[in-house]
C-alpha positions as CSV (number, residue, x, y, z in Angstrom):
1,M,16.0,-28.4,5.7
2,K,17.8,-25.5,3.7
3,N,19.6,-26.3,0.2
4,D,18.1,-29.4,-0.3
5,A,18.0,-29.8,-3.8
6,S,16.6,-33.1,-4.6
7,A,13.3,-32.3,-2.1
8,A,13.7,-29.0,-5.0
9,V,13.6,-31.5,-8.1
10,F,10.6,-33.5,-7.1
11,E,8.8,-30.1,-6.1
12,E,9.6,-29.1,-9.6
13,I,8.6,-32.6,-11.1
14,L,5.1,-32.9,-9.1
15,S,4.1,-29.2,-10.5
16,Q,5.0,-30.3,-13.8
17,I,2.8,-33.6,-13.8
18,R,0.3,-32.2,-11.6
19,P,0.4,-32.1,-7.4
20,F,-3.0,-33.8,-7.5
21,G,-3.7,-35.9,-10.5
22,Y,-5.6,-39.3,-11.0
23,F,-1.9,-40.8,-9.6
24,Q,-2.3,-39.1,-5.8
25,K,-5.8,-39.5,-6.3
26,R,-6.4,-43.2,-5.9
27,L,-3.8,-43.1,-3.7
28,F,-5.7,-41.1,-1.3
29,F,-8.6,-42.8,-1.7
30,V,-7.1,-46.6,-1.0
31,T,-5.0,-44.7,2.1
32,S,-8.1,-43.7,3.5
33,L,-9.8,-47.1,2.8
34,V,-6.9,-48.3,5.1
35,Q,-7.3,-45.8,7.5
36,T,-11.0,-46.2,7.8
37,F,-11.3,-49.6,8.4
38,V,-8.2,-49.6,10.9
39,T,-10.0,-47.0,12.9
40,T,-13.8,-49.7,13.2
41,V,-10.6,-51.9,14.8
42,I,-9.5,-49.5,17.2
43,L,-12.9,-48.0,18.2
44,Y,-14.2,-51.1,18.6
45,M,-13.4,-52.1,22.0
46,D,-14.5,-48.3,23.1
47,F,-17.8,-49.1,21.2
48,V,-18.9,-52.2,22.8
49,Y,-18.0,-50.9,26.5
50,M,-19.7,-47.6,25.4
51,N,-23.0,-49.6,25.1
52,V,-23.1,-51.9,28.2
53,K,-21.9,-48.5,30.1
54,N,-25.0,-46.8,28.8
55,S,-27.6,-49.4,29.3
56,K,-30.1,-49.0,31.1
57,C,-31.5,-52.4,32.3
58,V,-29.1,-55.7,32.3
59,Y,-30.0,-59.0,32.5
60,L,-28.4,-62.4,32.1
61,Q,-28.9,-64.4,28.7
62,Q,-30.6,-67.5,29.9
63,N,-30.0,-70.9,28.7
64,D,-33.0,-73.6,27.7
65,N,-32.8,-75.2,31.3
66,G,-33.1,-71.7,32.8
67,T,-29.7,-71.2,33.9
68,N,-27.3,-68.4,33.5
69,S,-25.2,-68.6,30.3
70,S,-21.4,-68.7,31.4
71,A,-20.5,-67.2,28.1
72,F,-22.5,-64.1,27.7
73,I,-24.3,-61.1,28.9
74,A,-27.0,-59.6,26.9
75,A,-27.6,-55.9,27.6
76,T,-30.4,-54.2,26.8
77,M,-30.1,-50.5,26.1
78,R,-33.9,-48.9,26.9
79,S,-34.8,-45.3,27.0
80,C,-36.9,-44.3,29.9
81,D,-40.1,-43.6,27.9
82,G,-39.8,-47.4,26.2
83,E,-39.5,-45.6,22.5
84,W,-36.9,-47.7,21.1
85,Y,-35.3,-50.7,21.8
86,N,-31.7,-52.4,21.2
87,Q,-30.1,-55.7,22.5
88,W,-26.0,-56.1,22.7
89,T,-24.7,-59.4,23.4
90,V,-21.6,-58.8,25.7
91,P,-18.7,-61.0,27.3
92,M,-19.8,-61.7,31.0
93,W,-16.9,-60.2,32.4
94,M,-17.8,-56.8,30.7
95,N,-21.1,-56.7,33.1
96,E,-19.3,-57.4,36.2
97,E,-18.4,-55.2,39.5
98,T,-14.6,-54.7,38.2
99,S,-15.7,-54.2,34.3
100,P,-14.5,-50.5,34.7
101,A,-10.7,-51.3,35.9
102,T,-11.1,-54.4,33.4
103,F,-11.6,-52.0,30.6
104,S,-8.8,-49.6,31.8
105,Y,-6.0,-52.4,31.7
106,I,-7.5,-53.3,27.7
107,W,-7.7,-50.0,27.1
108,L,-4.1,-49.4,28.3
109,C,-2.5,-52.5,26.4
110,Q,-4.2,-51.9,23.3
111,G,-2.5,-48.0,23.6
112,C,0.7,-50.1,24.8
113,G,0.6,-51.9,21.6
114,I,0.4,-48.9,19.5
115,I,3.5,-47.6,20.5
116,I,5.1,-50.8,20.2
117,G,4.0,-50.9,16.5
118,S,4.7,-47.6,15.7
119,V,8.1,-47.7,17.0
120,I,8.9,-51.0,15.1
121,S,7.2,-50.4,11.5
122,G,8.4,-46.4,12.0
123,F,12.3,-48.1,12.0
124,L,10.9,-50.7,9.5
125,S,9.5,-48.5,7.4
126,D,12.3,-46.0,6.7
127,L,14.7,-49.4,6.1
128,I,13.0,-51.3,3.9
129,G,9.9,-49.4,2.5
130,R,6.6,-48.3,3.3
131,K,4.7,-50.7,1.0
132,Q,5.9,-53.9,2.6
133,V,5.6,-52.6,6.3
134,L,2.2,-51.6,6.0
135,F,0.4,-54.6,4.2
136,V,2.2,-57.5,6.2
137,N,0.8,-55.1,9.6
138,L,-2.7,-54.7,7.9
139,T,-3.2,-58.7,7.0
140,L,-1.7,-59.2,10.9
141,M,-4.4,-56.9,12.3
142,S,-7.0,-58.3,10.4
143,L,-6.4,-61.6,11.7
144,S,-5.9,-60.7,14.9
145,Q,-8.8,-58.2,15.2
146,G,-10.4,-62.3,13.8
147,A,-9.2,-64.3,16.9
148,V,-10.4,-61.5,19.4
149,C,-13.8,-63.0,18.7
150,I,-12.9,-66.2,20.0
151,V,-11.6,-65.4,23.6
152,D,-14.0,-65.7,26.3
153,D,-11.2,-64.9,29.6
154,W,-11.0,-61.1,30.0
155,I,-7.0,-61.5,30.3
156,L,-6.5,-63.7,26.7
157,F,-9.2,-60.8,25.5
158,M,-6.6,-58.3,26.7
159,C,-3.3,-59.9,25.5
160,M,-5.6,-59.9,22.1
161,R,-6.1,-56.3,21.8
162,G,-2.8,-55.2,22.4
163,L,-1.6,-57.8,19.8
164,V,-4.1,-55.9,17.7
165,G,-3.0,-52.5,18.9
166,V,0.6,-53.4,17.8
167,F,-0.3,-54.1,14.0
168,A,-2.6,-51.2,14.0
169,G,0.3,-48.6,14.7
170,G,2.0,-50.5,12.3
171,V,-0.4,-49.6,9.5
172,I,-1.0,-45.9,10.8
173,I,2.7,-44.8,10.4
174,P,3.6,-45.7,6.6
175,S,0.1,-45.1,5.3
176,C,0.4,-41.7,6.2
177,V,3.8,-41.0,5.5
178,Q,3.1,-42.8,2.0
179,M,0.3,-40.3,1.4
180,I,2.4,-36.8,2.0
181,E,5.2,-38.0,0.2
182,H,3.4,-38.2,-3.4
183,V,1.6,-35.1,-3.6
184,G,2.3,-31.3,-4.1
185,Q,3.0,-28.8,-1.1
186,N,-0.4,-27.1,-1.8
187,W,-2.1,-30.5,-1.4
188,R,-0.4,-31.5,2.0
189,E,-2.6,-30.0,4.7
190,L,-5.7,-31.0,2.6
191,C,-5.0,-34.8,2.6
192,V,-3.9,-34.5,6.4
193,C,-6.6,-32.1,7.9
194,I,-9.5,-33.5,5.6
195,C,-9.4,-36.6,8.3
196,A,-11.0,-39.2,5.9
197,W,-10.2,-42.0,8.5
198,A,-13.3,-40.3,10.6
199,V,-15.7,-42.3,8.2
200,G,-14.5,-45.6,10.2
201,I,-16.8,-44.1,12.8
202,P,-20.1,-44.1,11.1
203,L,-19.2,-47.4,9.6
204,L,-18.4,-48.9,13.1
205,I,-21.8,-47.6,14.1
206,F,-23.5,-49.0,11.2
207,E,-22.1,-52.4,11.8
208,G,-22.8,-52.0,15.2
209,L,-26.9,-51.7,14.2
210,I,-26.6,-54.3,12.3
211,T,-24.7,-57.2,14.3
212,R,-25.8,-55.9,18.4
213,H,-23.1,-58.9,19.3
214,W,-19.6,-58.6,20.1
215,R,-18.6,-61.4,18.2
216,W,-20.0,-60.6,15.3
217,L,-19.1,-56.9,15.5
218,G,-15.3,-58.1,15.7
219,I,-15.8,-60.6,12.7
220,V,-17.2,-57.9,10.5
221,T,-14.6,-55.0,11.5
222,S,-11.6,-57.8,10.3
223,S,-13.4,-59.1,7.5
224,T,-13.8,-55.7,6.1
225,S,-10.3,-54.7,6.4
226,L,-8.9,-58.1,5.5
227,L,-10.6,-57.7,1.8
228,S,-8.7,-54.4,1.5
229,I,-5.3,-56.2,1.2
230,G,-6.5,-56.5,-2.4
231,T,-5.1,-53.1,-3.3
232,Y,-1.6,-54.2,-2.6
233,F,-1.5,-54.5,-6.5
234,I,-2.5,-50.9,-7.1
235,Y,-0.6,-49.2,-4.2
236,P,2.7,-48.0,-4.8
237,E,6.4,-47.4,-2.9
238,S,7.6,-44.0,-2.3
239,F,9.5,-42.8,-5.2
240,R,11.1,-40.3,-2.8
241,W,12.2,-43.5,-0.6
242,Y,13.6,-45.2,-3.3
243,T,16.0,-42.2,-4.0
244,C,17.4,-41.9,-0.7
245,R,17.8,-45.4,-0.6
246,E,19.7,-45.3,-3.8
247,I,17.3,-47.3,-5.6
248,F,17.3,-45.1,-8.5
249,S,15.9,-47.3,-11.2
250,K,12.5,-48.4,-9.1
251,A,12.7,-44.5,-8.0
252,E,12.5,-43.5,-11.7
253,A,10.0,-46.6,-12.5
254,S,7.9,-45.3,-10.2
255,I,7.7,-41.8,-11.4
256,R,7.4,-42.5,-14.6
257,E,4.1,-44.5,-14.2
258,M,3.3,-41.1,-12.2
259,I,3.4,-39.6,-15.3
260,S,1.1,-42.0,-17.0
261,V,-1.3,-42.3,-15.3
262,N,-2.2,-38.6,-14.4
263,A,-2.0,-38.5,-18.5
264,T,0.8,-35.9,-18.7
265,S,4.5,-35.9,-20.4
266,L,7.8,-34.1,-19.2
267,P,10.3,-33.9,-21.7
268,D,13.1,-33.2,-19.5
269,F,12.4,-35.6,-16.6
270,T,15.8,-37.6,-17.3
271,Q,17.9,-34.6,-16.6
272,L,15.4,-33.2,-13.8
273,Y,15.9,-36.9,-12.1
274,D,19.6,-36.2,-12.6
275,R,19.6,-33.6,-10.4
276,A,17.9,-35.4,-7.7
277,K,20.2,-38.5,-7.7
278,L,23.4,-36.2,-7.8
279,A,22.0,-34.2,-4.3
280,V,21.5,-37.7,-2.6
281,L,24.9,-38.7,-3.8
282,N,26.7,-35.8,-2.9
283,A,24.9,-35.4,0.8
284,M,24.0,-38.9,1.8
285,V,25.5,-42.3,3.1
286,K,23.4,-45.1,2.1
287,R,23.1,-46.5,5.5
288,P,20.3,-47.9,8.1
289,R,19.1,-45.0,10.1
290,T,18.1,-45.0,13.7
291,F,15.9,-42.9,16.2
292,F,18.9,-41.0,17.1
293,D,19.5,-39.8,13.8
294,L,16.3,-37.3,15.5
295,L,18.7,-36.0,17.3
296,H,21.9,-35.6,15.2
297,T,21.8,-32.3,14.7
298,R,20.7,-29.1,17.0
299,E,18.1,-27.8,15.0
300,R,16.4,-31.4,14.8
301,M,17.0,-32.2,18.6
302,K,15.2,-29.2,19.2
303,T,12.5,-29.8,16.8
304,T,12.0,-33.6,18.4
305,I,11.8,-32.4,22.2
306,V,9.2,-29.5,21.0
307,L,7.4,-32.5,19.1
308,V,7.0,-34.9,22.2
309,F,5.9,-32.3,23.6
310,V,3.4,-30.8,22.1
311,W,1.7,-34.6,21.5
312,M,1.6,-35.3,24.5
313,S,0.0,-32.4,26.1
314,S,-2.6,-31.7,23.5
315,C,-3.3,-35.7,23.9
316,A,-3.8,-35.2,27.4
317,V,-6.2,-32.7,27.2
318,Y,-8.1,-34.4,24.7
319,R,-8.7,-37.4,26.6
320,C,-9.5,-35.6,29.7
321,L,-12.3,-33.7,27.8
322,Y,-13.6,-36.4,25.7
323,E,-14.0,-38.4,28.9
324,R,-16.0,-35.3,30.4
325,M,-18.0,-35.3,27.0
326,A,-18.7,-38.9,26.7
327,G,-22.1,-40.6,27.3
328,R,-23.3,-37.0,27.8
329,M,-24.0,-35.7,24.6
330,S,-27.7,-37.6,24.2
331,D,-29.5,-40.6,25.4
332,N,-28.6,-42.5,22.0
333,V,-25.1,-44.1,22.6
334,Y,-24.7,-44.2,18.6
335,L,-25.4,-40.4,18.1
336,D,-23.7,-39.7,21.3
337,T,-20.5,-41.7,19.7
338,V,-21.0,-39.8,16.4
339,L,-21.1,-36.8,18.2
340,V,-18.2,-36.4,20.5
341,Y,-15.6,-37.8,18.1
342,L,-16.8,-36.0,14.6
343,L,-18.1,-32.5,16.0
344,D,-14.5,-31.4,16.2
345,L,-14.2,-31.5,12.6
346,T,-16.2,-28.4,11.8
347,L,-13.4,-26.4,13.0
348,V,-10.5,-29.2,11.6
349,Y,-11.4,-27.7,8.0
350,T,-10.9,-24.2,8.4
351,T,-6.9,-25.0,8.9
352,I,-6.7,-26.0,5.3
353,I,-7.6,-22.7,4.7
354,I,-6.0,-20.8,7.2
355,T,-2.7,-22.6,7.3
356,R,-2.2,-21.5,3.8
357,C,-2.5,-17.5,5.0
358,I,-0.5,-17.4,8.1
359,G,1.7,-20.8,8.3
360,R,1.6,-24.0,10.3
361,R,3.4,-22.0,13.7
362,W,0.8,-19.0,13.6
363,C,-2.1,-21.5,13.3
364,L,-1.3,-23.9,16.0
365,F,-0.8,-20.9,17.8
366,L,-4.2,-20.0,17.1
367,Y,-6.2,-22.6,18.0
368,S,-4.0,-23.6,20.8
369,V,-4.6,-20.4,22.8
370,S,-8.2,-19.8,21.2
371,S,-8.6,-23.7,23.2
372,G,-7.5,-22.4,26.8
373,F,-8.8,-18.9,26.5
374,T,-12.1,-21.1,25.7
375,L,-11.6,-23.6,28.6
376,C,-10.8,-20.5,31.0
377,C,-14.3,-19.1,30.4
378,I,-15.2,-22.3,33.2
379,L,-15.1,-19.3,35.6
380,V,-17.8,-17.2,34.5
381,T,-20.0,-20.2,35.9
382,H,-18.8,-19.2,39.7
383,I,-20.7,-16.1,38.8
384,I,-24.0,-18.6,37.5
385,K,-25.5,-20.0,40.4
386,T,-28.4,-21.7,38.9
387,M,-27.8,-25.6,39.1
388,N,-28.7,-26.3,35.6
389,T,-27.2,-23.4,33.8
390,N,-24.1,-24.1,35.1
391,I,-24.0,-27.9,33.9
392,D,-25.2,-26.6,30.4
393,M,-22.3,-24.4,30.5
394,T,-19.8,-26.7,31.3
395,L,-20.9,-29.2,28.8
396,G,-20.7,-26.0,26.0
397,I,-17.4,-25.0,27.4
398,T,-16.2,-28.5,27.3
399,I,-17.6,-29.2,23.3
400,F,-15.8,-25.7,22.2
401,G,-12.5,-26.1,24.0
402,K,-12.1,-29.7,22.6
403,L,-12.6,-27.8,18.9
404,G,-9.4,-26.0,19.3
405,V,-7.7,-28.9,20.8
406,T,-8.5,-31.4,17.9
407,S,-7.4,-28.9,15.7
408,T,-4.0,-28.7,17.6
409,V,-3.9,-32.3,17.2
410,V,-4.4,-32.6,13.5
411,L,-1.9,-29.4,12.6
412,I,0.9,-31.3,15.2
413,S,0.4,-34.5,12.9
414,L,1.0,-32.4,9.5
415,V,3.9,-30.8,10.9
416,T,5.3,-34.2,12.1
417,L,5.2,-35.6,8.7
418,E,6.7,-32.7,7.2
419,V,9.5,-31.6,9.2
420,Y,11.8,-34.4,9.0
421,P,13.4,-35.8,5.8
422,T,12.6,-38.7,3.7
423,S,14.8,-41.1,5.2
424,I,13.7,-40.4,9.0
425,R,9.9,-39.4,8.1
426,C,8.6,-42.5,9.3
427,M,10.7,-43.0,12.7
428,G,9.7,-38.8,13.2
429,F,6.1,-39.7,12.9
430,A,6.2,-42.6,15.3
431,V,8.2,-41.0,18.1
432,G,5.2,-37.8,17.7
433,L,2.5,-40.8,17.9
434,S,3.7,-42.6,20.6
435,S,4.0,-39.4,22.1
436,G,0.4,-38.4,21.6
437,I,-0.6,-42.0,22.8
438,V,1.0,-41.6,26.3
439,G,-0.9,-38.6,26.2
440,L,-4.1,-40.0,25.8
441,C,-3.0,-42.7,28.6
442,V,-2.1,-40.1,31.2
443,G,-4.7,-38.3,30.4
444,R,-7.4,-40.3,30.9
445,F,-5.7,-41.5,34.2
446,L,-5.8,-38.1,35.5
447,Y,-9.4,-37.8,34.9
448,I,-10.2,-40.5,36.3
449,E,-8.3,-40.7,39.5
450,F,-8.0,-36.6,39.9
451,F,-9.9,-34.6,38.2
452,H,-13.2,-36.2,38.2
453,K,-13.1,-36.3,42.4
454,V,-12.4,-32.3,42.7
455,H,-14.2,-29.3,42.2
456,F,-15.6,-29.3,38.3
457,S,-13.6,-26.0,37.6
458,Y,-9.9,-27.0,38.5
459,P,-9.2,-28.9,35.7
460,Y,-10.4,-26.5,33.2
461,I,-8.1,-24.1,34.4
462,C,-5.5,-26.5,34.1
463,Y,-6.2,-27.9,30.7
464,A,-6.2,-23.7,29.9
465,V,-2.7,-23.3,31.1
466,V,-1.4,-26.5,29.1
467,M,-3.2,-25.4,25.9
468,S,-1.9,-21.7,26.1
469,L,1.4,-23.2,26.9
470,V,1.6,-25.3,23.8
471,G,0.5,-22.8,21.9
472,C,3.8,-20.6,22.7
473,V,6.1,-23.8,22.3
474,C,4.7,-24.3,18.9
475,L,6.3,-20.8,17.9
476,L,9.5,-23.2,17.9
477,F,8.6,-25.1,15.0
478,P,10.3,-24.3,12.0
479,E,8.0,-23.0,9.2
480,T,6.8,-26.3,6.8
481,S,4.1,-24.3,5.1
482,G,5.1,-23.5,1.3
483,K,8.1,-25.3,1.4
484,P,9.4,-29.0,-0.6
485,L,9.2,-31.9,1.6
486,P,12.6,-32.1,2.6
487,D,14.6,-35.6,1.6
488,L,18.3,-35.3,2.5
489,V,19.9,-35.9,5.5
490,R,23.6,-35.2,5.1
491,S,26.6,-37.1,6.3
492,R,29.6,-34.8,7.7
493,H,32.1,-37.1,6.4
494,R,30.5,-36.9,3.0
495,M,30.7,-33.3,3.1
496,I,33.8,-33.3,4.3
497,S,35.0,-35.1,1.3
498,M,33.6,-33.3,-1.3
499,K,35.0,-29.7,0.5
500,E,38.7,-31.7,-0.5
501,V,37.9,-32.5,-3.5
502,T,36.8,-28.9,-4.5
503,R,40.0,-27.8,-2.7
504,L,42.0,-29.9,-4.6
505,S,40.5,-28.6,-7.7
506,S,41.5,-24.9,-7.0
507,A,44.7,-25.9,-6.2
508,W,45.4,-27.9,-9.9
509,D,44.1,-24.7,-11.1
510,A,46.2,-22.2,-9.0
511,H,49.3,-23.9,-10.8
C-alpha cells in the first residue's frame, strides 16, 4: 500500500532489532512444529488408504473361532519377490469394492471442512487475534483426530474427518500469518518457501512404520499434536494486529519483549512507535473487518480475483499430476509417499534466491510458463513409438512439470500473505487457501472422471495451457518484493475529516 507510514515504521524497528533474531527463530521453530503436526493429521487418511490401494495381498483377520472379524481387515503388503513384509490393519469398509468412492466422499468432506475452517478462522483471527484462534483450533483438531480412532462406520468416519478438516483449516491460517508478521522483508520468502511443514510427511511415515494400524496411527498423530499445545505460553500475539486494533499498550509490550529476547536496544523506540500509532489513528477506524473489505477498492478487487484464479488453477493442475504420480514412483508405498510430496522441494528452494533478483511477479511467470512448456513436451511421445520408452517419458514429464506447479503454489501463498494489510490479512489468506482446496477437489474429479479415460497426451496439453495462462495472469499482481508489509486499511470518512481539518487550519492562518 502506498504511503503506509505504519508499515515503514515497523520495518525500521525490525531492521534495528534484528529482522530474524532469537525471537523470530523461536517463533519460526514453534510455528513449524505446529504445522508439522497439522500435516500429519491432514495426510493421515491419504496415507492409510494408499497402503491399502497398493497392497499385493489382502485377507480377512480371523477371530479365535475362525470366523471373519466384522471390525477390521488386515491389509498385507508384499513385494513380488517376497523380500520385505509389512502388515497393516485397516477398517473393513476400506477394502470393499466401493472403497474408492467411499474414500472420495471422505476426502471431499475433509476438504470442505478445511474451507469452512479457513473462512471462519480467517474472520476470527482478524477480529480477536491470531494466538487464541490458533490454539483453540489446535486443541479441537487433536481431540477430533483422536475421536476418529473409535469410529468403525464409514459415514461417522467421514463426519469426523470433516470436523478434523474444520479445525485444521483453523490452525493453518493464523499460523502462516503470525510468522510472516514478525520478520523483516528480506526473510519473508525464506519463512514461506522453506516449507518446514513438509517435515510432517516423513514423520507420518515413521509413525506408520511403527504402528501399522489405523487406530494406533490416529492416536499417535492426535497425541503429538496435542502435546504442542504447551507452546502456548511462549507463543506471542502479533504486535501488528495489536496496533491495528488500537491496543497500543500490549503492542508496545510485545515489541519490547522482542527487543529483550533479541538482546538489542532501541533508544528511540518511543518516538518511532508514536509515529506508527499516529498513522493508524489518522487512517483507520476501529471496526470489525469483513470479507467485503477484500473488494473495497478497485486495486484490491483485481488482486483478489487474480489470486482466486491462480490458486484454483494451479492447485487443480497439481492434483491431476499428483494422481498421475501417486503409486507409480516405486514399489515401496513409504518411499512413494516421500517422492510424490518432497521431490518438488528441490526446485522450490531456488525461489528464495530468484525472487530477490527478479521479484515475485516475474518469478511466478518464470515457473508457471516453464512448467507449461515442460508439460507440452508430451507431444514428443507421439514421435517415439516404443511403449516402454513412452511410459518412462510420460512419468518424467509429469515429475518435471509438477516441480514448476509446486513452486507456483508456494509463491502464490507468499504473495497472498504479503499483498493484504494486517487488518484483513487472515481473511485474504483464507480466501486464497479455500480457492486452492476447491482447485484440488476439481482437479481430482477431472482426473478420475475425464482425464484418466482419454488419450494420455490430451490432459497434458490442457495442463500446459492452464499453467501458461496462470503465468501471464500473475503479472497483474502488485510487486511485493523488497517492500514493507502493509498495515493500513484506509477509511474514507477518516481521510475526509483530516482534509477538513487541514482546510480549516489553512483558512485560519490566512486571516
